Every structure is written in C-alpha cells, then in structure tokens.
Biotite code that builds the C-alpha atoms (Angstrom):
import biotite.structure as struc

atoms = struc.array([
    struc.Atom([21.296, 58.198, 71.056], chain_id="A", res_id=1, res_name="MET", atom_name="CA", element="C"),
    struc.Atom([21.187, 55.289, 68.498], chain_id="A", res_id=2, res_name="LEU", atom_name="CA", element="C"),
    struc.Atom([17.281, 55.368, 68.473], chain_id="A", res_id=3, res_name="ARG", atom_name="CA", element="C"),
    struc.Atom([17.463, 59.260, 67.698], chain_id="A", res_id=4, res_name="GLU", atom_name="CA", element="C"),
    struc.Atom([19.636, 58.371, 64.858], chain_id="A", res_id=5, res_name="ALA", atom_name="CA", element="C"),
    struc.Atom([17.423, 56.134, 63.331], chain_id="A", res_id=6, res_name="ALA", atom_name="CA", element="C"),
    struc.Atom([13.798, 58.592, 63.917], chain_id="A", res_id=7, res_name="ILE", atom_name="CA", element="C"),
    struc.Atom([15.593, 61.108, 62.230], chain_id="A", res_id=8, res_name="GLU", atom_name="CA", element="C"),
    struc.Atom([16.661, 60.047, 58.554], chain_id="A", res_id=9, res_name="PRO", atom_name="CA", element="C"),
    struc.Atom([12.690, 59.682, 58.187], chain_id="A", res_id=10, res_name="ARG", atom_name="CA", element="C"),
    struc.Atom([12.015, 63.538, 58.444], chain_id="A", res_id=11, res_name="GLN", atom_name="CA", element="C"),
    struc.Atom([15.007, 64.542, 56.618], chain_id="A", res_id=12, res_name="GLU", atom_name="CA", element="C"),
    struc.Atom([14.966, 63.118, 53.202], chain_id="A", res_id=13, res_name="PRO", atom_name="CA", element="C"),
    struc.Atom([11.992, 64.797, 52.006], chain_id="A", res_id=14, res_name="ARG", atom_name="CA", element="C"),
    struc.Atom([13.455, 68.147, 53.142], chain_id="A", res_id=15, res_name="GLN", atom_name="CA", element="C"),
    struc.Atom([16.784, 67.482, 51.663], chain_id="A", res_id=16, res_name="GLU", atom_name="CA", element="C"),
    struc.Atom([15.031, 66.267, 48.304], chain_id="A", res_id=17, res_name="ILE", atom_name="CA", element="C"),
    struc.Atom([12.962, 69.641, 48.329], chain_id="A", res_id=18, res_name="LEU", atom_name="CA", element="C"),
    struc.Atom([16.342, 71.710, 48.381], chain_id="A", res_id=19, res_name="ARG", atom_name="CA", element="C"),
    struc.Atom([18.074, 70.280, 46.021], chain_id="A", res_id=20, res_name="THR", atom_name="CA", element="C"),
    struc.Atom([15.178, 70.187, 43.656], chain_id="A", res_id=21, res_name="ALA", atom_name="CA", element="C"),
    struc.Atom([14.678, 73.716, 44.109], chain_id="A", res_id=22, res_name="ALA", atom_name="CA", element="C"),
    struc.Atom([18.335, 74.719, 43.711], chain_id="A", res_id=23, res_name="ARG", atom_name="CA", element="C"),
    struc.Atom([18.535, 72.364, 40.418], chain_id="A", res_id=24, res_name="LEU", atom_name="CA", element="C"),
    struc.Atom([15.269, 73.660, 39.365], chain_id="A", res_id=25, res_name="PHE", atom_name="CA", element="C"),
    struc.Atom([16.738, 77.648, 39.668], chain_id="A", res_id=26, res_name="GLN", atom_name="CA", element="C"),
    struc.Atom([20.093, 76.546, 38.295], chain_id="A", res_id=27, res_name="GLN", atom_name="CA", element="C"),
    struc.Atom([18.511, 74.974, 35.015], chain_id="A", res_id=28, res_name="GLN", atom_name="CA", element="C"),
    struc.Atom([15.352, 75.381, 34.970], chain_id="A", res_id=29, res_name="GLY", atom_name="CA", element="C"),
    struc.Atom([12.077, 72.929, 35.520], chain_id="A", res_id=30, res_name="TYR", atom_name="CA", element="C"),
    struc.Atom([11.757, 71.662, 31.952], chain_id="A", res_id=31, res_name="ASP", atom_name="CA", element="C"),
    struc.Atom([15.715, 70.755, 31.870], chain_id="A", res_id=32, res_name="ALA", atom_name="CA", element="C"),
    struc.Atom([15.628, 69.076, 34.944], chain_id="A", res_id=33, res_name="THR", atom_name="CA", element="C"),
    struc.Atom([14.840, 65.300, 35.081], chain_id="A", res_id=34, res_name="SER", atom_name="CA", element="C"),
    struc.Atom([14.110, 63.061, 37.843], chain_id="A", res_id=35, res_name="MET", atom_name="CA", element="C"),
    struc.Atom([17.369, 61.384, 37.646], chain_id="A", res_id=36, res_name="ASN", atom_name="CA", element="C"),
    struc.Atom([19.114, 64.658, 37.599], chain_id="A", res_id=37, res_name="ASP", atom_name="CA", element="C"),
    struc.Atom([17.405, 65.216, 41.125], chain_id="A", res_id=38, res_name="VAL", atom_name="CA", element="C"),
    struc.Atom([18.375, 61.479, 42.252], chain_id="A", res_id=39, res_name="ALA", atom_name="CA", element="C"),
    struc.Atom([22.091, 61.745, 40.982], chain_id="A", res_id=40, res_name="VAL", atom_name="CA", element="C"),
    struc.Atom([22.720, 65.360, 43.037], chain_id="A", res_id=41, res_name="ALA", atom_name="CA", element="C"),
    struc.Atom([21.242, 63.259, 46.375], chain_id="A", res_id=42, res_name="LEU", atom_name="CA", element="C"),
    struc.Atom([23.074, 59.912, 45.304], chain_id="A", res_id=43, res_name="LYS", atom_name="CA", element="C"),
    struc.Atom([20.067, 58.085, 45.548], chain_id="A", res_id=44, res_name="LEU", atom_name="CA", element="C"),
    struc.Atom([18.302, 55.748, 43.101], chain_id="A", res_id=45, res_name="SER", atom_name="CA", element="C"),
    struc.Atom([15.340, 57.076, 41.191], chain_id="A", res_id=46, res_name="LYS", atom_name="CA", element="C"),
    struc.Atom([13.280, 54.368, 42.978], chain_id="A", res_id=47, res_name="GLY", atom_name="CA", element="C"),
    struc.Atom([14.688, 56.168, 46.452], chain_id="A", res_id=48, res_name="GLY", atom_name="CA", element="C"),
    struc.Atom([13.195, 59.502, 44.867], chain_id="A", res_id=49, res_name="LEU", atom_name="CA", element="C"),
    struc.Atom([9.935, 57.967, 44.026], chain_id="A", res_id=50, res_name="TYR", atom_name="CA", element="C"),
    struc.Atom([9.713, 56.588, 47.698], chain_id="A", res_id=51, res_name="HIS", atom_name="CA", element="C"),
    struc.Atom([9.169, 60.174, 48.572], chain_id="A", res_id=52, res_name="HIS", atom_name="CA", element="C"),
    struc.Atom([7.459, 61.811, 45.756], chain_id="A", res_id=53, res_name="PHE", atom_name="CA", element="C"),
    struc.Atom([5.410, 60.585, 43.105], chain_id="A", res_id=54, res_name="GLU", atom_name="CA", element="C"),
    struc.Atom([6.563, 62.946, 40.225], chain_id="A", res_id=55, res_name="SER", atom_name="CA", element="C"),
    struc.Atom([8.064, 66.382, 39.631], chain_id="A", res_id=56, res_name="LYS", atom_name="CA", element="C"),
    struc.Atom([5.156, 67.772, 39.441], chain_id="A", res_id=57, res_name="ASP", atom_name="CA", element="C"),
    struc.Atom([4.702, 67.277, 43.282], chain_id="A", res_id=58, res_name="GLU", atom_name="CA", element="C"),
    struc.Atom([7.966, 68.289, 44.062], chain_id="A", res_id=59, res_name="ILE", atom_name="CA", element="C"),
    struc.Atom([7.596, 71.564, 42.420], chain_id="A", res_id=60, res_name="LEU", atom_name="CA", element="C"),
    struc.Atom([3.783, 71.879, 44.211], chain_id="A", res_id=61, res_name="PHE", atom_name="CA", element="C"),
    struc.Atom([5.421, 71.448, 47.477], chain_id="A", res_id=62, res_name="HIS", atom_name="CA", element="C"),
    struc.Atom([8.321, 73.792, 47.149], chain_id="A", res_id=63, res_name="ILE", atom_name="CA", element="C"),
    struc.Atom([6.370, 76.348, 46.325], chain_id="A", res_id=64, res_name="MET", atom_name="CA", element="C"),
    struc.Atom([3.957, 75.858, 49.263], chain_id="A", res_id=65, res_name="SER", atom_name="CA", element="C"),
    struc.Atom([6.993, 76.248, 51.337], chain_id="A", res_id=66, res_name="HIS", atom_name="CA", element="C"),
    struc.Atom([7.702, 79.299, 49.570], chain_id="A", res_id=67, res_name="ALA", atom_name="CA", element="C"),
    struc.Atom([4.277, 80.675, 50.408], chain_id="A", res_id=68, res_name="MET", atom_name="CA", element="C"),
    struc.Atom([4.653, 79.242, 54.325], chain_id="A", res_id=69, res_name="GLU", atom_name="CA", element="C"),
    struc.Atom([8.275, 81.170, 54.065], chain_id="A", res_id=70, res_name="ILE", atom_name="CA", element="C"),
    struc.Atom([6.383, 84.159, 53.205], chain_id="A", res_id=71, res_name="THR", atom_name="CA", element="C"),
    struc.Atom([3.555, 84.010, 55.731], chain_id="A", res_id=72, res_name="GLU", atom_name="CA", element="C"),
    struc.Atom([6.003, 83.561, 58.020], chain_id="A", res_id=73, res_name="GLU", atom_name="CA", element="C"),
    struc.Atom([8.829, 86.060, 57.502], chain_id="A", res_id=74, res_name="ARG", atom_name="CA", element="C"),
    struc.Atom([6.211, 88.929, 56.228], chain_id="A", res_id=75, res_name="VAL", atom_name="CA", element="C"),
    struc.Atom([2.556, 88.701, 56.683], chain_id="A", res_id=76, res_name="ILE", atom_name="CA", element="C"),
    struc.Atom([2.563, 87.244, 60.318], chain_id="A", res_id=77, res_name="ASN", atom_name="CA", element="C"),
    struc.Atom([5.523, 89.565, 61.030], chain_id="A", res_id=78, res_name="VAL", atom_name="CA", element="C"),
    struc.Atom([3.835, 92.747, 60.006], chain_id="A", res_id=79, res_name="VAL", atom_name="CA", element="C"),
    struc.Atom([0.668, 91.940, 61.495], chain_id="A", res_id=80, res_name="ARG", atom_name="CA", element="C"),
    struc.Atom([2.083, 92.132, 65.079], chain_id="A", res_id=81, res_name="ARG", atom_name="CA", element="C"),
    struc.Atom([3.264, 96.218, 64.114], chain_id="A", res_id=82, res_name="ILE", atom_name="CA", element="C"),
    struc.Atom([1.538, 98.800, 65.102], chain_id="A", res_id=83, res_name="ASP", atom_name="CA", element="C"),
    struc.Atom([1.145, 101.896, 63.113], chain_id="A", res_id=84, res_name="GLY", atom_name="CA", element="C"),
    struc.Atom([0.148, 101.373, 59.317], chain_id="A", res_id=85, res_name="VAL", atom_name="CA", element="C"),
    struc.Atom([2.640, 103.021, 57.473], chain_id="A", res_id=86, res_name="GLU", atom_name="CA", element="C"),
    struc.Atom([5.380, 101.074, 59.764], chain_id="A", res_id=87, res_name="GLU", atom_name="CA", element="C"),
    struc.Atom([3.292, 97.833, 58.862], chain_id="A", res_id=88, res_name="ARG", atom_name="CA", element="C"),
    struc.Atom([3.745, 98.904, 55.054], chain_id="A", res_id=89, res_name="LEU", atom_name="CA", element="C"),
    struc.Atom([7.110, 99.855, 55.495], chain_id="A", res_id=90, res_name="ARG", atom_name="CA", element="C"),
    struc.Atom([7.785, 96.215, 57.003], chain_id="A", res_id=91, res_name="THR", atom_name="CA", element="C"),
    struc.Atom([6.400, 94.715, 54.498], chain_id="A", res_id=92, res_name="LEU", atom_name="CA", element="C"),
    struc.Atom([8.652, 96.103, 51.744], chain_id="A", res_id=93, res_name="ILE", atom_name="CA", element="C"),
    struc.Atom([11.578, 95.236, 53.750], chain_id="A", res_id=94, res_name="ARG", atom_name="CA", element="C"),
    struc.Atom([10.981, 91.940, 54.810], chain_id="A", res_id=95, res_name="LEU", atom_name="CA", element="C"),
    struc.Atom([9.364, 90.734, 51.250], chain_id="A", res_id=96, res_name="HIS", atom_name="CA", element="C"),
    struc.Atom([12.537, 91.795, 49.420], chain_id="A", res_id=97, res_name="ILE", atom_name="CA", element="C"),
    struc.Atom([14.834, 90.344, 51.802], chain_id="A", res_id=98, res_name="GLN", atom_name="CA", element="C"),
    struc.Atom([12.777, 86.818, 51.567], chain_id="A", res_id=99, res_name="VAL", atom_name="CA", element="C"),
    struc.Atom([13.250, 87.354, 47.482], chain_id="A", res_id=100, res_name="VAL", atom_name="CA", element="C"),
    struc.Atom([16.779, 87.989, 48.028], chain_id="A", res_id=101, res_name="LEU", atom_name="CA", element="C"),
    struc.Atom([17.648, 85.237, 50.654], chain_id="A", res_id=102, res_name="SER", atom_name="CA", element="C"),
    struc.Atom([20.350, 82.878, 49.024], chain_id="A", res_id=103, res_name="PRO", atom_name="CA", element="C"),
    struc.Atom([19.236, 80.011, 51.412], chain_id="A", res_id=104, res_name="GLU", atom_name="CA", element="C"),
    struc.Atom([15.609, 79.880, 49.776], chain_id="A", res_id=105, res_name="ASP", atom_name="CA", element="C"),
    struc.Atom([16.176, 79.341, 46.320], chain_id="A", res_id=106, res_name="ARG", atom_name="CA", element="C"),
    struc.Atom([12.231, 77.998, 46.629], chain_id="A", res_id=107, res_name="GLU", atom_name="CA", element="C"),
    struc.Atom([11.053, 82.158, 46.509], chain_id="A", res_id=108, res_name="ILE", atom_name="CA", element="C"),
    struc.Atom([12.747, 82.223, 43.045], chain_id="A", res_id=109, res_name="THR", atom_name="CA", element="C"),
    struc.Atom([11.733, 78.928, 41.692], chain_id="A", res_id=110, res_name="VAL", atom_name="CA", element="C"),
    struc.Atom([7.666, 79.862, 42.657], chain_id="A", res_id=111, res_name="MET", atom_name="CA", element="C"),
    struc.Atom([8.443, 83.462, 41.032], chain_id="A", res_id=112, res_name="LEU", atom_name="CA", element="C"),
    struc.Atom([9.839, 81.792, 38.115], chain_id="A", res_id=113, res_name="HIS", atom_name="CA", element="C"),
    struc.Atom([8.586, 78.379, 37.600], chain_id="A", res_id=114, res_name="GLU", atom_name="CA", element="C"),
    struc.Atom([4.401, 78.304, 38.256], chain_id="A", res_id=115, res_name="ASN", atom_name="CA", element="C"),
    struc.Atom([3.334, 77.639, 34.478], chain_id="A", res_id=116, res_name="HIS", atom_name="CA", element="C"),
    struc.Atom([4.820, 73.931, 34.536], chain_id="A", res_id=117, res_name="PRO", atom_name="CA", element="C"),
    struc.Atom([2.007, 73.053, 37.280], chain_id="A", res_id=118, res_name="LEU", atom_name="CA", element="C"),
    struc.Atom([-0.831, 70.949, 36.803], chain_id="A", res_id=119, res_name="PRO", atom_name="CA", element="C"),
    struc.Atom([-3.930, 73.129, 36.949], chain_id="A", res_id=120, res_name="PRO", atom_name="CA", element="C"),
    struc.Atom([-5.283, 72.320, 40.015], chain_id="A", res_id=121, res_name="ALA", atom_name="CA", element="C"),
    struc.Atom([-2.159, 72.373, 42.006], chain_id="A", res_id=122, res_name="LEU", atom_name="CA", element="C"),
    struc.Atom([-1.518, 75.513, 40.060], chain_id="A", res_id=123, res_name="ARG", atom_name="CA", element="C"),
    struc.Atom([-5.239, 77.066, 41.448], chain_id="A", res_id=124, res_name="ARG", atom_name="CA", element="C"),
    struc.Atom([-3.839, 75.887, 45.266], chain_id="A", res_id=125, res_name="GLN", atom_name="CA", element="C"),
    struc.Atom([-0.500, 77.911, 44.959], chain_id="A", res_id=126, res_name="ILE", atom_name="CA", element="C"),
    struc.Atom([-2.245, 80.983, 42.881], chain_id="A", res_id=127, res_name="ASN", atom_name="CA", element="C"),
    struc.Atom([-5.266, 81.436, 45.836], chain_id="A", res_id=128, res_name="GLY", atom_name="CA", element="C"),
    struc.Atom([-1.792, 81.669, 48.173], chain_id="A", res_id=129, res_name="ARG", atom_name="CA", element="C"),
    struc.Atom([-0.645, 84.119, 45.757], chain_id="A", res_id=130, res_name="LYS", atom_name="CA", element="C"),
    struc.Atom([-3.933, 85.918, 45.520], chain_id="A", res_id=131, res_name="LYS", atom_name="CA", element="C"),
    struc.Atom([-4.142, 85.935, 49.409], chain_id="A", res_id=132, res_name="ASP", atom_name="CA", element="C"),
    struc.Atom([-0.808, 87.843, 49.662], chain_id="A", res_id=133, res_name="TYR", atom_name="CA", element="C"),
    struc.Atom([-2.323, 90.374, 47.444], chain_id="A", res_id=134, res_name="LEU", atom_name="CA", element="C"),
    struc.Atom([-5.003, 91.219, 48.702], chain_id="A", res_id=135, res_name="HIS", atom_name="CA", element="C"),
    struc.Atom([-2.983, 91.173, 52.089], chain_id="A", res_id=136, res_name="PHE", atom_name="CA", element="C"),
    struc.Atom([-0.816, 94.118, 50.746], chain_id="A", res_id=137, res_name="VAL", atom_name="CA", element="C"),
    struc.Atom([-3.893, 95.811, 48.921], chain_id="A", res_id=138, res_name="GLU", atom_name="CA", element="C"),
    struc.Atom([-5.719, 96.470, 51.987], chain_id="A", res_id=139, res_name="ASN", atom_name="CA", element="C"),
    struc.Atom([-2.473, 97.623, 54.014], chain_id="A", res_id=140, res_name="LEU", atom_name="CA", element="C"),
    struc.Atom([-2.191, 99.942, 51.271], chain_id="A", res_id=141, res_name="ILE", atom_name="CA", element="C"),
    struc.Atom([-5.829, 101.086, 51.377], chain_id="A", res_id=142, res_name="ALA", atom_name="CA", element="C"),
    struc.Atom([-5.494, 102.149, 55.017], chain_id="A", res_id=143, res_name="GLU", atom_name="CA", element="C"),
    struc.Atom([-2.168, 104.323, 54.480], chain_id="A", res_id=144, res_name="VAL", atom_name="CA", element="C"),
    struc.Atom([-3.849, 106.131, 51.614], chain_id="A", res_id=145, res_name="GLN", atom_name="CA", element="C"),
    struc.Atom([-7.080, 106.359, 53.998], chain_id="A", res_id=146, res_name="ARG", atom_name="CA", element="C"),
    struc.Atom([-4.697, 107.712, 57.207], chain_id="A", res_id=147, res_name="LYS", atom_name="CA", element="C"),
    struc.Atom([-2.836, 110.173, 54.573], chain_id="A", res_id=148, res_name="ARG", atom_name="CA", element="C"),
    struc.Atom([-6.293, 111.181, 53.193], chain_id="A", res_id=149, res_name="ASN", atom_name="CA", element="C"),
    struc.Atom([-4.667, 110.666, 49.685], chain_id="A", res_id=150, res_name="SER", atom_name="CA", element="C"),
    struc.Atom([-5.763, 112.176, 46.786], chain_id="A", res_id=151, res_name="GLN", atom_name="CA", element="C"),
    struc.Atom([-3.391, 109.758, 44.941], chain_id="A", res_id=152, res_name="SER", atom_name="CA", element="C"),
    struc.Atom([-5.359, 108.463, 41.623], chain_id="A", res_id=153, res_name="PRO", atom_name="CA", element="C"),
    struc.Atom([-3.529, 105.166, 42.254], chain_id="A", res_id=154, res_name="VAL", atom_name="CA", element="C"),
    struc.Atom([-5.760, 102.292, 44.091], chain_id="A", res_id=155, res_name="THR", atom_name="CA", element="C"),
    struc.Atom([-4.911, 100.039, 46.042], chain_id="A", res_id=156, res_name="PRO", atom_name="CA", element="C"),
    struc.Atom([-5.370, 97.348, 43.712], chain_id="A", res_id=157, res_name="ARG", atom_name="CA", element="C"),
    struc.Atom([-3.032, 98.911, 41.469], chain_id="A", res_id=158, res_name="ALA", atom_name="CA", element="C"),
    struc.Atom([-0.653, 99.884, 44.044], chain_id="A", res_id=159, res_name="ALA", atom_name="CA", element="C"),
    struc.Atom([-0.459, 96.321, 45.619], chain_id="A", res_id=160, res_name="ALA", atom_name="CA", element="C"),
    struc.Atom([0.069, 94.762, 41.960], chain_id="A", res_id=161, res_name="LEU", atom_name="CA", element="C"),
    struc.Atom([3.040, 97.554, 41.321], chain_id="A", res_id=162, res_name="ALA", atom_name="CA", element="C"),
    struc.Atom([4.677, 96.592, 44.298], chain_id="A", res_id=163, res_name="LEU", atom_name="CA", element="C"),
    struc.Atom([4.564, 92.679, 44.113], chain_id="A", res_id=164, res_name="VAL", atom_name="CA", element="C"),
    struc.Atom([5.851, 93.106, 40.730], chain_id="A", res_id=165, res_name="GLY", atom_name="CA", element="C"),
    struc.Atom([8.673, 95.042, 41.387], chain_id="A", res_id=166, res_name="MET", atom_name="CA", element="C"),
    struc.Atom([10.056, 93.392, 44.363], chain_id="A", res_id=167, res_name="ILE", atom_name="CA", element="C"),
    struc.Atom([9.102, 90.236, 43.046], chain_id="A", res_id=168, res_name="ASN", atom_name="CA", element="C"),
    struc.Atom([11.087, 90.714, 39.436], chain_id="A", res_id=169, res_name="TRP", atom_name="CA", element="C"),
    struc.Atom([14.270, 91.474, 41.854], chain_id="A", res_id=170, res_name="ILE", atom_name="CA", element="C"),
    struc.Atom([15.760, 88.325, 41.162], chain_id="A", res_id=171, res_name="TYR", atom_name="CA", element="C"),
    struc.Atom([15.899, 88.944, 37.538], chain_id="A", res_id=172, res_name="GLN", atom_name="CA", element="C"),
    struc.Atom([18.866, 91.119, 37.556], chain_id="A", res_id=173, res_name="TRP", atom_name="CA", element="C"),
    struc.Atom([19.873, 91.530, 41.462], chain_id="A", res_id=174, res_name="TYR", atom_name="CA", element="C"),
    struc.Atom([23.808, 90.776, 41.612], chain_id="A", res_id=175, res_name="LYS", atom_name="CA", element="C"),
    struc.Atom([25.331, 90.452, 44.952], chain_id="A", res_id=176, res_name="PRO", atom_name="CA", element="C"),
    struc.Atom([28.196, 92.035, 44.025], chain_id="A", res_id=177, res_name="ASP", atom_name="CA", element="C"),
    struc.Atom([26.502, 94.779, 42.050], chain_id="A", res_id=178, res_name="GLY", atom_name="CA", element="C"),
    struc.Atom([25.778, 98.432, 42.786], chain_id="A", res_id=179, res_name="PRO", atom_name="CA", element="C"),
    struc.Atom([22.936, 98.244, 44.904], chain_id="A", res_id=180, res_name="LEU", atom_name="CA", element="C"),
    struc.Atom([22.743, 96.400, 48.396], chain_id="A", res_id=181, res_name="THR", atom_name="CA", element="C"),
    struc.Atom([19.921, 95.067, 49.917], chain_id="A", res_id=182, res_name="GLY", atom_name="CA", element="C"),
    struc.Atom([19.696, 97.697, 52.241], chain_id="A", res_id=183, res_name="ASP", atom_name="CA", element="C"),
    struc.Atom([19.898, 100.285, 49.599], chain_id="A", res_id=184, res_name="ALA", atom_name="CA", element="C"),
    struc.Atom([16.850, 98.613, 47.892], chain_id="A", res_id=185, res_name="LEU", atom_name="CA", element="C"),
    struc.Atom([15.124, 98.238, 50.643], chain_id="A", res_id=186, res_name="VAL", atom_name="CA", element="C"),
    struc.Atom([15.432, 102.326, 50.931], chain_id="A", res_id=187, res_name="ARG", atom_name="CA", element="C"),
    struc.Atom([14.737, 103.099, 47.440], chain_id="A", res_id=188, res_name="GLN", atom_name="CA", element="C"),
    struc.Atom([11.886, 100.842, 46.823], chain_id="A", res_id=189, res_name="TYR", atom_name="CA", element="C"),
    struc.Atom([10.524, 101.933, 49.802], chain_id="A", res_id=190, res_name="THR", atom_name="CA", element="C"),
    struc.Atom([10.899, 105.996, 48.780], chain_id="A", res_id=191, res_name="GLU", atom_name="CA", element="C"),
    struc.Atom([9.858, 104.949, 45.079], chain_id="A", res_id=192, res_name="ILE", atom_name="CA", element="C"),
    struc.Atom([6.675, 103.638, 46.794], chain_id="A", res_id=193, res_name="PHE", atom_name="CA", element="C"),
    struc.Atom([5.681, 106.195, 49.327], chain_id="A", res_id=194, res_name="PHE", atom_name="CA", element="C"),
    struc.Atom([5.997, 109.098, 47.225], chain_id="A", res_id=195, res_name="HIS", atom_name="CA", element="C"),
    struc.Atom([4.765, 107.414, 44.094], chain_id="A", res_id=196, res_name="GLY", atom_name="CA", element="C"),
    struc.Atom([1.459, 105.974, 45.429], chain_id="A", res_id=197, res_name="ALA", atom_name="CA", element="C"),
    struc.Atom([0.563, 106.670, 48.342], chain_id="A", res_id=198, res_name="VAL", atom_name="CA", element="C"),
    struc.Atom([1.860, 110.503, 49.038], chain_id="A", res_id=199, res_name="GLY", atom_name="CA", element="C"),
])
C-alpha cells in the first residue's frame, strides 16, 4: 500500500499540471496566463512547476498533443470500426461534436483557440496531426459521394473543411443551458451536412 502511494505522485503531477493549465488557458487566454498563475493554481512553487515542464510553450504543446490523442481515440478509432460508409460519416459528426462539447476536455478548446503561440517546430507537429484528421474526413466524404453517385459540385476537400470548421466553431457560441442541446446539434448538423454536401 505504502509503496503504491509513493509511486503514484511521480506520474500524476504532469497530468494535473496540464489539466490546470488547460483550464486557465481557456478561461484567461494563453498570453494572459503566466507560469506563476499555473503554479499558484496548483499550490506549487515555480521551481516545482519548472521541474516538470521547461516552459509555457511545452505545456501548451502537450495540451494540444493530448487533444489530438483524444480526437484520434474517441473519433477516428471508433469510426474506423464501423461498417457502412454513411454510418461512419454520421458517427464522425456525432463523436466530433461530443468531443468539442465535453466539459472535461478543455484541451480541445485550447487547441482550437490557441494554436498561434506555439513555436514553429512544435506548431508544425500539431498542424501535421490536424491535417491527418482533415484527410481522414475528406476521404470519408469522398466515399459517401461515390456510394451515392453524387453529382454535387462540392468537392470532398471543401466539404471536409466546412464540416470540421463548422463543428470546431461550436465552442465559441455554445451554451449548455441554451436552446440547442448537444443531441439537437448532432441531428441538425448531420441534416445540414448530408443534404447540402453529399445529397
């Protein structure tokens, strides 16, 4: 028992730091949040914080990497296991909206909002993973259009950019107690998309 308690803290602090930083970046913005703010929120000394992360950039990069892992795990990996190309696209829309609306996963909104401050090398890594996701959506849309023998003038690329942009923007205006529930959003976005882009 005692040995387990001694081992756990070595793994936990980094996750706790990332979660706290994600919440602060979301509430205050990346530029307005200092390493000292993160340390105070965690009741850590600045030295204690720097023991785990060398810089605010490094924290932001890890938050964004985790956001991409969440997206890959909860959207791409689930969608790949589904039979039926249209069902895959419908599921992707539903799961992507759920990820963006998840109150526990502030990493997602930080990634959507705070990409610009990353240094170029780190930004390229995150952007590469975002492009992979976009290609995944694009290929899925192309499959649906082929299955339907669609004559739509909308290209899979334009449709993918529109769909991903439309869903990613939800965090800017969504109110949990507003007139649109998460389920209603899923139904309406699916309706908009299927009848406008692949119909």
